[in-house]
N, C-alpha and C positions, 0 to 999 in steps of 0.2 A: 504493500500500500504506500510506503514512504518513497520508494523508487528513487527518482532523480535527486531527492533532497539528502540522501545519505552522504554523497560526496561533498555537497555544499556545506552541510553541517560539520562534517569531518574537517573541512578546510579551515573552519574558524574555531575548531576545538570545542564544539558544544555537544551536548547530549540531551536527548529528550527527557523531560521530567525534572531537569536540574533547576537550580536557583540562580545560576550565573546569568547576568544580564543578557537578554535576547533568547535564552533557551526555552522560556515558557512558551507553550504553543497550545492553541485550541485544537479540538479534534478535527476541525475542517482543514486546518493547516497541515496536520499530519497526513491527511488523506490525499493531498494534492499530488499529482504526477504530471508529466508532460502530456500524457494522453487525456487527463482529466484536469484541465487548467483552472476550472472554477468560475470562468466568466464567458459562458457560451451563448447566453440570451442576447437578443437584440439590445444594444446599449441605450436606445432611446425609444421606450415603449409608446410614447405619445406622438411619435412621428416616424413611422416605420415604412421603409421601402423594401422590396424583395431582393433587390440586387445590391448586396452588401457583403463585407467580409471583415474578419478581425486580423489585426497584426500583432495581437498579444502572443507572448511566448519568448523564445530565446532571441536576444539581440547581442551584438558585440558592443562592448563599452570600453571607455578609457577615461581616466581622471587625469587632467593635464593642467599645467600652468599656462599653456599656450592656447589662445583663443582664435587665432587667425587661420592657421593651416589645419586641415583635417589630419588627424593622427595617421602616421604610417604603420605604427605598431599598436595593436589593440590589447588591452589587459586581460580580456577573457569574456565570458558570457554573463549577461544579466537577464533576469526574467522580468519582462514587462507584463503587468503594470505595477510592479512592486518597487518602491524607492530603494536606492542602493544602501541606505542605512538599515534596511530591514533584513531579517534572516531569510525570508522567502525570496528575496531578490537573488540570493546566491552570492552576493557581494559582501554585505554586512560591514560597510565601511562608511565613516562620516565624510561628507563633502564640506570642505572648508570654504569660508566666504570668498577667497581668492581663486578657487578652483574652477576649471571648466569641465563639465561633465558631458562627454561625447557619447552618442549612440550611433550604431550603424545597423541597417537591416536590408537584406537583399530579398526581393520579392518579384512576382510577376502577376499581371492581371490581364485577363482576356477582355480587352477594351472593346465595347460595342460601338458600331458606327453611329455617329450623331450624338454620342453621349460624352459627358465630361466625367472625370474621376476626382472626387473630393476626399481628402484625408482628414479625419476628425481626431483631435486630441481632446479627451474629455477633461483632463487636468494635468498640467505640468508646472512644477514649482521651481523657478519663478519666471526668469526671462529666457525666452526660447527663440532660436532661429532654426529654420528647416531648409535643407537642400535636397534636391532630387537630381541624380546623375550630374552633379556639379553645378546645377543651376539653383540659385536661391528662390524658393517658392513661397516663403512666408515667415512671419515672426509674431511674437505675442508677449505681452507683459501681464502677469497675474497668475497666481498659483492655484486657484480653486474653481475656475469657470472654464467651459470648453471653448475651443477655437477650431477653425478649419482652414485648410489650404487647398487650392486648386492645383492638381498635379498634371493636368491635361497637356500643357505645352511641353513639359519636360519628360513625359512618360514615353517609354518605348514598348514595343510589342513583346519583348523578351525580358532579359535580365535588367532590373532596375535597382539602383543603390540609393538608399535614403540615409541622410545624415541629419542628426539632431544635436544641437549644442545648447546646453542649459547652464545658467549661472544662478546662484541662490545665496544671497547675503544673510538672510534670516536676521535682519536687524533694521534699525532706523525706522523710516516711515513705511516699510514694506508690510503689507497685510499678510500675517502668518499664523493667526490663531494661537494655539497653546504651544507652538514650537519654540524651543529655546536652545541657544548654544551651550547653556549651562543648566540643564533640566534638574528641577528638584521640586518637591511639594506639588503645587498645582500647575507646573510647567513640565513639558514633555520633550522627548527627543526631536531633533530636527528631521525633516523629510525633504528630499530634493528630487528633482527630475520628474520623469513620467510616473504618475501614481494612480491614474485611472486609464480606462481602456483606450487603445488606439485602433481605429477602424476606418474603412473606406466604403463609399457607395458610389454607384454610377447613376447619373441623372441627366436629363436633357438640358440643352443650353438655356431654354426658357423653362423655368421650373418653380415649384413651391419651395420657398425658403423657410417658412414658418407659418404658424397659425396662432391667433389669439381668440379666446372664447370668453363670452360673458353670458351669464344666466340670470333670469329674473322671472317673476310671474308675468303671464301674458297681459293681465290687467290687474290693477290694485297691488296688493302685496300678499305674501305668504301669511296665512293665518294659523298660528299655533302649529307650525311644521307641515301644513297641508295647503295645497292649491290645486285646482282642477287642471290647469294647463300652465306650461312654462314657455318662455321665449328663450331661444338659444340664438345668440348672435355670434357669427364667425367672421373674423377679419383675416383674410389671407395676405401673406407677403409673397409677391411674385417678382422674380428677377429674370433678366434676360432681354434680348432685343425685341421679342414679341410680347412682352408683358402687357403692354397697353391694349393689345387685341385679344387677350385671353379672358376666359370666364371659368368660374369654379362651380362644380356640381357636387352637392353634399347629400349623402344618405345617412340617416340616423337609425341604428338598430338597437333593439333591446331583446336579448336572448334569441338573436338571429332574425327577428321579425322587423321589417322596416316600419318605423313609427312616424317618420317625417322625412321630407326631401325637398330640395330646392336649388336654384341656381342664382348666381350673382357675380359681381365684379369686386367692388370695394368691400362689400359686406353681404353676407347671406344671413337672413333672418328667418328662423323656422319656429313653428308652433308645435309643441309636443303636448298632446292630450293625455289625460290620466297620468300626469307627471309623477315619477318616482324621485323624490327629493333625497339627495345624499346626506347622510349623517353618520356618526360613529356607530349607531345602532342599526343603520340601514344603508350600508355603503354601496349603493347601486351605481353602476357605471354604464353609460350608453356607448356603444361602438360607433365610430364614424368612418365612413368611406369617402374620401375627398379626391376628386378628379379634377385635373386641369385640362381645359378644352382650348384648342386653338381656334382661329377665326373660321375654320371649316367645320367646327364642332367635333373634331377628333380628339381622343384622349391622348395627351402627350406626357402626362405625369400622374401618378397615383400614390396616395399616402394613406395609411391606416392610422387612426387615432382613437381617442376616447374622451368622454367628458362626464363630469358629475354635476348634476343640477343642484345648486345651493346658493343661498345668500348669506353673507356675514356682515353684521353691522353693530354699531353701538347704539343702544336705546336705553330709555329709562325703564326700570323694572317696576314691580308693584310697590316697592318701598321708595320710589322716587329717586333711585340711584342709577348711575350709568352701569350697564352690564353688557355682556356679549350675547348677541342674539343670532342663532342659526335658523334660517328658514322661518323667521318671525317668532321664534320661541327661545326663551332664555336658556342658556346652556352653561353649566359649570365644568371647567376643564381641570383635570388633575392627572399629573403624570410625571415621569422622571426627566431629569436633565440627561441628555444623550450625547456623550462626547464623541463616540464613534472611533475609538482607538483600539488597536489589536496588538498582542504581544509579539507575534511573529511577522506582522506586516504593517504596523504603525497606522498611518492614516488610511491605508487601503484595507477594506475587509478581505480576509483570505479568500472568500468566495461569496457568490450571491446567496448560497444556502446559509452561510454563517450570518450574513446580514439579516436575512429573513427570520432566522431563529431568534435574534434579539427582538425584532418587532413582534414575533409571536408570543414571546414571554411578556411583553408589554400588554398585549391583548388578553392573554390568559390570566394575567394578574389583575385585570379589571380596570386598568388605566384607559383613558380615552384620548390621550394627548402625550406628545413628547416635545421637549424644547431641544432643537438641534443646535448645539452649542458651538459657536464660532468655527463652524466647518460647513462646507457644502459637500453633500454626498453625491455618489453617482445617481443618474436619473432613475435607475431601477429602485433605489431606496424609496423615492417619493411615489413611484408607481405602486409599490407594495403597501405604503401607507394609504394611498387612495383606495386600493381594493380591500384592505383589511378594516378600514374605518378608523384610522389613527390620525387625529388632528396634529398638525405640525406648527410650532412657533419657530420660525427660521431666523437665526442670528446672522448678521454680517460678520465676516472674518475680520478680526481686529489687528491693529498694529501693536505697539508696545503696551505692556500692562502697567497698572498703577504701582505694583510692587517691584522691587528689584532695581535695575540700573537705568532705565530710560530717563532722559532729561524731561523736565516738566513741560517743555513745549510740545512733546509728543503725547504724553499722558499726564493730565493735570492731577492735583491732589483729589482724592475721592471724598467728595462732600455729601455723598448719598442723596437724601431727599431734603437736605437742609436748605435754608434760604441762602441767597448769594452764591449760586453755583459758579464753578470755574471751568473754563475751556482751555484746551491745548492751543498752541499757536502754530498752526500748520502753514507752510508756504503754499503759494498758489499751485505749483506743479504737483506737490504731494496731495493736496486736496482734490485736484482734478483727477488724479489717478484713483483716489479713494472713491469718488463718484463714479468713475468708469467701471470699477470692479463691482460696486454696489448695483448699478443698473444692469450690468452683465448678469449678476446673480438673479435679479428679478426677472429679466427677460428669459433666462434659462428655465426658471421654475414657475412662472406666473400661471401656467395652465393646469397646475395640479390642484384639484379641489380640496385636498387635505390641508393645504397651507392657509392658515387664517391670519397670521401675524408676521410682519417684518420687524426685526429689531436691529436698527443701525449700530448701536453701541451696547456693550456690556460694561456696567459700572462706569468707570472713567477711562477704560483702556482705549487709548487713541482718540478720545472724544474731543471734537473740535467743531467750531462753527455750528453749534447745536441747533439754533433756531433756523438757520439756512438749510441744514441737512434735514431737519424734521419736516419743513415745508416741501422740500424737494421729494422726500420719500412719500409723503401723503399725495402729492400731485402725480407722482410717477405711477402709483398703483392705488387709486382711490377705492378699489373694490375690497381692500383688506384693511385691517387695523394696524396701527403703527405704535410700537413701544420704543420711543426714542433711545432710552438708555435703561436697560434692565438693572434695577438696583441703584439708579442714579449714576452720574450727577443729573438731577431732575431740572428740566427746563419746561415751561408751559407750552408744549407743542406735541401734536400727535393725539393718541387716544387713551394711553395706558400709563398709570403711575404704578411702579413696581418696587417693592421693598425686598431687600435681601437680609435675612437674619438666620443665624445658626445657633442651636439646632431647632429652636421653636419658631414657627412662622409668625410674621407680623403683617398687618395691613399698613399701607401708607397713612391711613387716617383721613378724616373728612375735615377739610378746611377750605377757605377761599382759594388757597394755592392750588388745590387739586380739583377745583370746580370743573365739571365736565369730563373727568378722567375715570376710566375703569380701574378698580382696585385689584391688584394682583400681588401675591406673594411669589416673587420671581425666583427666589432660591431659599431653601431651608433644608433641614435634616442634616445630611452629611455625617451620619453616624457610622463609625468604622467598626468592622468586624473582620478579623483575620481568619482566613481559611488556610490552615497549615498545608504546605505542599503546593500552594497555588499563588505564590508571591513572586513579584518582580523585585529583586534586590540587587544593589550594587554599591560601589563606594560612593555613588552620588547621592544616596539618600536611603532612609529607612522608611518602613510603612508609616503613612500619615493619614489623618482624618480630622474633621472638625471636633469630634467627640468619640472617644473609644468606648466599645462595649466589651464587657468581660466574657460574655457567653451569648449564645443565640437567644436564650430566654430573656436575658437582660436587654438585648437588642429589640426583641419583640415587645417587651413591656414599654420601652421608650417609644417605639414606633406607634403603638396604640395611642399613647398620649399625644403624639404629634397629629395623628389623623383626627382625634377628637377635638383638638384645638382648631384644625382646619374646618371641621364641621361647624364649630361655634362661630368662627369668622365668616363662614358662608352665610350664616343667618344675618350677619351685619353687612351683607352685600359684597363680600369677597367673591371675585368672579373666576379666579384661577389660582392654582398653587403648583409649584414645581419642586419635586423632591430630588435632592442631590445624593445618589445618581443611579443610573441604570447598571453600570459595571465599574469595577475597579479600573484604574488607569495607571500603569507604571507604579509609582510609589503611593498613590491614593488607594485606600482600602475601604471606601465608603459606598460601595456598590451593592445592589441586590444580587449581582453576579460577581464572581471573581474575575480577574483580568482574562483568564483563559476560559471564561464563560461557564463555570460550574455554579449552579444556584446555591446561594447561602441560605435562602429562605424559599419555601415552596410557593409557587405561583397560586395554588389553590387557597393557601392560607391568606395570602395577600388579598385575593379576590373576596374572600369572606369578610375580611376587615373593611374593605372598601365599600361594601354594601351600606355601611353606616353613613358614609360620606356621599355616596352616589346611589340613592335608592332606585334609580332607573336600571341599575344592574339586575336587581331582582325581577323587575318587570320584563326585561329582555330574556332572562333565563326562563321565566314562566311561559312567555310567549313561545320560545323555542321548544319547550317541552310539550306544548299543546298542539304543535304543528305535526 
């Protein structure tokens, strides 16, 4: 089962099941082989064409101080899409800020007449240049969002050689999340280079580049989660020389049956009768067949997609307080902070199956929500949240944190929700890049119905120009809620006031300062529980948590107190609470799961406890039993 990895692990002197840094592995990492690479599904479920292929697998690599000439001698093999710092890459070596990380891949594609070939990089950290057969074909700056390059002009019918050069400083104004050159406590290992899927597709010169979806009631508004009919508006992005003469045809299916269809150019508006509205308890997805027609009415491009019908908004509840409303009905969100790190592969989940197992634990434990913390996952992550019915609060990736060494112009002092908040002092170029990466994240993920909230900042990490950023975020996607800064620094912009307090949750409180804001406990809990034999240890740090527990029974007793406190705050119009966290990460041991994804507490026990907080769980279970 371990196959290819025996030699890789032997080369770095590691053994399975040990406690040396990097040796800890999940069962999915142990099962990977060259024949079973772990990432075989279409990488973009919401925009699928048939003619595609993956370039994941073995590439040549070289780490060099030279960034001009392509290396003549290569260091060995690296396994894409795992970063070179990870065990699963087969390299397990840190990339220094002054290094150039080079990749080389030979491949061939049976190019179809009249088609162009586009190569997609779903994430490369951080600055990237790409050459094909010696010709530069593209570049990109940003470590967490996808980009694509057109290979058509440089592509040959036979052997093609792809070169990729990456630099990654992991410092300054660079958006990097929890990565650190000196990881300890709540900061983690650096990750460089290609860390999500690399894939190609063939498409016509005039083609669909993307789609945006909006859903709303056909008339009036959704009443208590129900409406007889829905309006689905679809806005296509068409590129190519014949884009102006093109038309889009859309068919909407539910369980294989066509329920709506129509044609349009700038926008297609469809009416769906007997609408099935998406919710965590009822995550219904409609399949979409989208065809691009030329001036003669011929189909020149076709894409498969899906959509969930739902509305998310801020409204006054029965107590006269602002709350989250889904489909016209108030909803309370409770779930874990999801960091999305893995012992053998760091930012990259070892496989799609491993990623889904995390989400299934969330669902089985009775949570209805995850906060995706300062990381953007592969598209497949959000597709599985859509189909499972797990609401997502999506953070923007941050620059420097408030603790440690960053100067105050990058990350100001953390004033939480106090009066007179402080901002960092970012230069124009750094701010412009921050906005570019934020909008790229929103563009990448905006069609996933599971995403309810965008969070530009966490605490004061890289927080700057707050009022400007909040206004931009709200205008860029008015269909979702905005939490400017989870845990503060609080500025009066957006929709949510979020308090961070460990271990016991707190509400921001009601005052003129928070007028019009939804009340959220953005972080709480953080109770540590060590699972012997499942620790990541090194000279860089020892197990850490906000509060240690002596035993599982001690942990359970404290967790019950926290859930009951949340239930009490819910009665005072708390709208959401985030427990830290889903799994251990490196030196942090405050997860429901260990870092190698062994449950510390049974999901069924958690689900039983959560019925006190989320009475709708019992209704869902009774409904399922009666069907």
